[in-house]
N, C-alpha and C positions, 0 to 999 in steps of 0.2 A: 880150877874152879871155879863150878861160876852157880847161879842161884836165879831158880826161874818159879815162874810164879805160872799159874793155870786158874783156867775155873770151869774146864771139861776136860771130859777124860775124854778116851778113845783106844782102840784094843793095842794097838802098838805101847801105848801106854803103860796099860794094865798089863802087858805079857813080862813087860820091864821093870815091876814094881814086885809080880809075881816073882821073878824069878828072883829078884832081892830078897823077899822075905822065906824063899825055899833054903837062899843060901845063909842065910841069918842064925847066928847063935841068941840073937837075942828075940827070934822069931815066936808071937803067939798068936793065939786067934785074936785077941782085941788091936791087932796092927797087920791084920793082914786085908789083903786089899778084898775079898769077899764080904768078907767084916763091914766094910766102909760101906761096899753099894748095900748090903741087905742096911744097914744102918739109913741109910737116903732114902731106899726104899719102904722102908717102915715106919720110919718117922717124917717122911713125905719131905726131905730136905732136897731144894734145888740151888741153894745159894751156899755154894761153897768155894773157896780155892785152896788148893794146892802150893805149898812151896816145895822145891824141889832142889838138892842139891849134885850135880854131875859132876864127874871130876874126868877131865879125860874120857866126854864120851858115854863114862860109865854110869847108871844111875847110882847114888851114893846114901841117899836118904829122901823119907817122904814124909812133910808134914801136914796132914791134912787140919782146917781149917773150919769151922764152922760160923754161919752168923746164927745168931740167937736169934729162935723163935718170938 
């Protein structure tokens, strides 16, 4: 298991996040990749970190962290 910190998003990561969200029993609108992207656009958020947990190359968890405005 490893922790990865990112400060940008790409299509490959968004696809993995979407797959994780689609398969999750805890999925709701507020933890979806679409919600995060919409919030960033709507609130003009450009500075964030993504704490990502992977296990054997599989995405296990995503923790978006925002800087306070």
